[in-house]
C-alpha positions as CSV (number, residue, x, y, z in Angstrom):
1,M,-79.8,-7.1,-36.6
2,N,-78.8,-4.0,-38.5
3,P,-75.0,-3.6,-39.4
4,P,-73.2,-0.7,-37.6
5,P,-72.9,2.5,-39.4
6,D,-69.8,3.1,-41.5
7,D,-68.4,5.7,-39.1
8,A,-68.7,3.2,-36.1
9,V,-66.7,0.7,-38.1
10,E,-64.1,3.3,-38.8
11,M,-63.8,4.3,-35.2
12,E,-63.4,0.6,-34.1
13,S,-60.8,0.0,-36.7
14,S,-58.7,3.0,-35.5
15,A,-59.0,2.0,-31.9
16,T,-57.7,-1.5,-32.5
17,V,-55.2,-0.9,-35.2
18,S,-52.4,1.6,-35.3
19,S,-49.8,1.5,-38.0
20,G,-51.0,-2.0,-38.8
21,E,-50.7,-3.5,-35.3
22,P,-53.0,-3.8,-32.3
23,K,-52.8,-1.2,-29.5
24,E,-51.4,-3.7,-26.9
25,Y,-48.5,-4.5,-29.3
26,S,-47.7,-0.9,-29.6
27,S,-47.5,-0.4,-25.9
28,M,-45.3,-3.5,-25.6
29,R,-43.0,-2.0,-28.2
30,E,-42.7,1.2,-26.2
31,I,-41.8,-0.7,-23.0
32,V,-39.2,-2.7,-24.9
33,D,-37.8,0.5,-26.4
34,S,-37.7,2.2,-22.9
35,V,-35.9,-0.9,-21.4
36,G,-33.4,-0.8,-24.2
37,R,-32.7,2.9,-23.7
38,I,-32.3,2.4,-19.9
39,T,-30.0,-0.6,-20.5
40,L,-27.8,1.5,-22.9
41,E,-27.7,4.3,-20.4
42,N,-26.7,1.9,-17.6
43,E,-23.9,0.5,-19.8
44,Q,-22.6,4.0,-20.6
45,L,-22.7,4.9,-16.9
46,F,-20.9,1.6,-16.0
47,Q,-18.2,2.3,-18.6
48,R,-17.8,5.8,-17.2
49,L,-17.4,4.3,-13.7
50,I,-14.8,1.9,-15.0
51,D,-12.9,4.7,-16.7
52,G,-13.2,6.9,-13.6
53,E,-11.8,4.1,-11.4
54,R,-8.9,3.5,-13.9
55,R,-8.0,7.2,-13.9
56,F,-8.2,7.2,-10.0
57,R,-6.0,4.2,-9.8
58,G,-3.5,5.7,-12.2
59,L,-3.4,8.9,-10.2
60,A,-3.0,7.0,-6.9
61,K,-0.2,5.0,-8.4
62,A,1.5,8.2,-9.6
63,V,1.2,9.6,-6.1
64,R,2.8,6.5,-4.5
65,K,5.6,6.7,-7.1
66,V,6.2,10.4,-6.3
67,Q,6.2,9.6,-2.6
68,E,8.8,6.9,-3.0
69,E,10.9,9.2,-5.1
70,E,10.7,11.9,-2.5
71,R,11.6,9.4,0.2
72,R,14.7,8.5,-2.0
73,R,15.6,12.1,-2.3
74,L,15.3,12.9,1.3
75,A,17.3,9.8,2.3
76,R,20.1,10.8,0.0
77,D,20.0,14.4,1.3
78,L,20.2,13.2,4.9
79,H,23.0,10.7,4.1
80,D,25.1,12.9,1.8
81,G,24.2,16.4,3.4
82,I,23.6,16.3,7.1
83,G,25.4,13.0,7.5
84,Q,28.6,14.3,6.0
85,T,28.3,17.5,8.0
86,L,28.1,15.6,11.2
87,V,31.1,13.5,10.3
88,A,33.1,16.6,9.7
89,L,32.0,18.2,13.0
90,R,32.8,15.0,14.9
91,N,36.3,14.9,13.4
92,Q,36.9,18.6,14.2
93,L,35.8,18.1,17.8
94,E,38.1,15.1,18.2
95,R,41.1,17.1,16.9
96,L,40.3,20.0,19.2
97,A,40.1,17.6,22.2
98,Q,43.6,16.3,21.3
99,R,45.0,19.9,21.1
100,V,43.6,20.9,24.5
101,S,44.6,17.7,26.3
102,S,46.4,19.7,28.9
103,D,43.1,21.1,30.0
104,S,41.2,18.0,31.2
105,E,37.8,19.7,31.6
106,V,37.7,21.3,28.1
107,S,39.0,18.1,26.6
108,E,36.4,16.1,28.4
109,R,33.6,18.4,27.2
110,L,34.9,18.2,23.6
111,H,34.9,14.4,23.8
112,D,31.4,14.5,25.1
113,S,30.3,16.7,22.2
114,A,32.0,14.4,19.8
115,A,30.1,11.5,21.3
116,L,26.7,13.4,21.0
117,T,27.6,14.2,17.4
118,L,28.2,10.5,16.7
119,L,24.8,9.7,18.2
120,A,23.2,12.3,15.9
121,L,25.1,10.9,13.0
122,N,23.9,7.4,13.7
123,D,20.3,8.6,14.1
124,T,20.5,10.5,10.8
125,R,21.8,7.4,9.0
126,E,19.1,5.2,10.5
127,M,16.4,7.7,9.5
128,S,17.9,7.9,5.9
129,R,17.8,4.0,5.7
130,L,14.2,3.8,7.0
131,L,13.0,6.4,4.5
132,R,14.5,4.4,1.6
133,P,16.9,1.7,2.4
134,P,19.6,1.7,-0.4
135,V,19.8,-2.1,-0.1
136,L,16.3,-2.3,-1.6
137,D,17.5,-0.6,-4.8
138,D,20.9,-2.2,-4.9
139,L,20.2,-5.8,-3.8
140,G,16.5,-6.4,-4.0
141,L,13.6,-7.5,-1.7
142,E,15.1,-10.4,0.2
143,A,18.2,-8.4,1.2
144,A,16.1,-5.4,2.3
145,L,13.8,-7.6,4.4
146,R,16.8,-9.2,6.1
147,W,18.2,-5.7,6.8
148,L,14.8,-4.6,8.2
149,A,14.7,-7.6,10.5
150,R,18.2,-6.9,11.9
151,S,17.4,-3.2,12.3
152,L,14.2,-3.9,14.2
153,K,16.1,-6.2,16.5
154,E,18.8,-3.6,17.2
155,R,16.4,-0.8,17.7
156,T,13.4,-2.6,19.5
157,G,14.5,-6.0,20.5
158,L,11.9,-7.6,18.3
159,E,13.1,-11.0,17.0
160,V,11.9,-11.5,13.4
161,E,12.2,-14.9,11.8
162,L,12.4,-14.4,8.1
163,D,11.5,-17.2,5.7
164,C,12.1,-16.3,2.0
165,D,12.5,-18.5,-1.0
166,L,13.4,-15.7,-3.4
167,D,17.0,-16.8,-3.8
168,D,18.0,-13.1,-4.1
169,K,16.0,-12.9,-7.4
170,R,15.1,-9.4,-8.5
171,F,11.5,-8.5,-9.2
172,D,9.6,-5.6,-10.7
173,P,10.6,-2.5,-8.6
174,D,6.9,-1.8,-7.9
175,I,6.4,-5.2,-6.4
176,E,9.7,-4.9,-4.3
177,T,8.7,-1.5,-3.0
178,L,5.1,-2.5,-2.3
179,I,6.0,-5.7,-0.3
180,F,8.8,-4.1,1.6
181,R,6.5,-1.2,2.7
182,V,3.6,-3.5,3.9
183,V,6.0,-5.8,5.8
184,Q,7.6,-2.7,7.3
185,E,4.2,-1.4,8.4
186,A,3.0,-4.8,9.6
187,L,6.2,-5.2,11.8
188,T,5.9,-1.7,13.1
189,N,2.3,-2.7,14.2
190,V,3.8,-5.7,16.1
191,V,6.2,-3.4,17.9
192,K,3.7,-0.8,18.8
193,H,0.5,-2.8,19.5
194,A,1.1,-6.5,19.7
195,D,3.0,-6.8,23.0
196,S,5.0,-9.6,21.4
197,T,8.8,-10.1,21.4
198,N,8.9,-12.1,18.2
199,A,7.3,-12.2,14.8
200,R,7.6,-14.4,11.6
201,V,7.7,-13.2,8.0
202,T,7.2,-15.6,5.2
203,V,7.6,-14.6,1.5
204,E,7.0,-16.9,-1.3
205,R,6.6,-16.6,-5.0
206,T,4.3,-18.6,-7.3
207,E,3.9,-18.5,-11.1
208,V,1.1,-15.9,-10.8
209,D,1.7,-13.9,-7.6
210,M,3.8,-13.0,-4.5
211,R,2.4,-14.2,-1.1
212,V,3.4,-12.7,2.2
213,Q,2.5,-13.6,5.7
214,V,3.4,-11.7,8.9
215,S,2.4,-13.3,12.2
216,D,3.0,-12.7,15.9
217,T,2.0,-14.3,19.2
218,G,0.8,-11.1,20.8
219,I,-2.4,-9.9,22.3
220,G,-4.4,-9.8,19.1
221,F,-7.4,-7.6,18.4
222,D,-10.9,-7.5,16.9
223,P,-10.2,-7.1,13.1
224,R,-13.7,-5.6,12.4
225,A,-13.3,-3.0,15.1
226,A,-9.8,-2.1,13.9
227,L,-10.8,-1.8,10.2
228,G,-14.2,-0.2,11.0
229,T,-13.0,2.7,13.2
230,T,-12.3,6.1,11.6
231,A,-9.1,6.4,13.7
232,D,-7.0,3.4,12.4
233,G,-4.0,3.7,14.7
234,C,-2.5,0.5,13.3
235,G,-2.4,1.6,9.6
236,L,-4.4,-1.6,8.6
237,R,-6.5,0.3,6.1
238,G,-3.4,1.8,4.6
239,I,-1.9,-1.6,4.1
240,R,-5.2,-2.9,2.6
241,D,-5.6,0.1,0.3
242,R,-2.0,-0.1,-0.9
243,L,-2.4,-3.7,-1.8
244,E,-5.8,-3.2,-3.5
245,L,-4.3,-0.5,-5.5
246,F,-2.1,-3.2,-7.2
247,G,-4.9,-5.8,-7.3
248,G,-3.7,-7.4,-4.1
249,Q,-5.6,-8.7,-1.1
250,M,-5.2,-8.7,2.7
251,E,-6.6,-11.3,5.1
252,L,-6.5,-10.9,9.0
253,L,-6.7,-13.9,11.2
254,T,-6.8,-12.6,14.7
255,A,-8.8,-12.3,17.9
256,P,-8.2,-10.8,21.3
257,E,-5.5,-12.8,23.2
258,A,-4.9,-14.9,20.1
259,G,-2.1,-13.3,18.2
260,C,-2.4,-12.1,14.7
261,T,-1.6,-13.4,11.2
262,M,-1.7,-11.1,8.3
263,K,-1.9,-12.7,4.8
264,M,-1.2,-10.7,1.7
265,R,-0.9,-11.5,-2.0
266,V,-0.1,-9.5,-5.1
267,P,-0.6,-10.8,-8.6
268,Y,2.1,-10.1,-11.1
269,S,-0.3,-9.3,-13.9
270,Q,-1.9,-6.5,-11.9
271,V,1.4,-4.9,-11.1
272,Q,2.4,-5.0,-14.8
273,Q,-0.9,-3.4,-15.7
274,A,-0.4,-0.8,-13.0
275,R,2.9,0.2,-14.6
276,A,1.2,0.4,-18.0
277,D,-1.6,2.6,-16.6
278,A,0.7,4.9,-14.7
């Protein structure tokens, strides 16, 4: 058998060897390089996603803080501005009623006007406290929750049993505001939707988080339907989003005609990190 010509040997060599390695090895290296590039790109995209989420959380926290500051300003303006004006108006009406006591009809109308002014004053003060209760800033979360329970009973008749083990201890202002707002919203839901005359609020602290539970014995609801609808009339998604913004969680235990229990928790570390990111 005759040996192949030199040019055939050269062609076979070039077909099987490229830069010193077989062709299949070269293809494998290209695949590995491509996978490496794709992996790097995915890591970069993932990092951008994390950075974007961090910026979004920072912006959302800043918006929440601005909202609370605006609530505080409006509450102060209502109390110190309109409230003081209504006090002065009521006093003036009372003095006029005393001066015209000889005219029983005019005096009666002035007394009625003074009574209406007092109602407007009480409504203004209540609105001011609901916007931002001073007790939350002055005395802390437990005192604010006790005020909220008393206020709801006076305004709506809802009996709120409050179980706190906070011992009037002060916490991070963001934690106090967050928990007060979610409890306020949850109890408002009980008044509006639960058809229940009583509710129970439990607040406890652990070494790592704050845990809150709001329960009622009302008509209950389908939690999937309530959270899935675009028209969330109960504000459940707002509560959930507010908690998640600070690393918290919400769990609903409810069903039609079975009452509702809302469990919430907020880790301390996430709130501290939230303040650092804001």
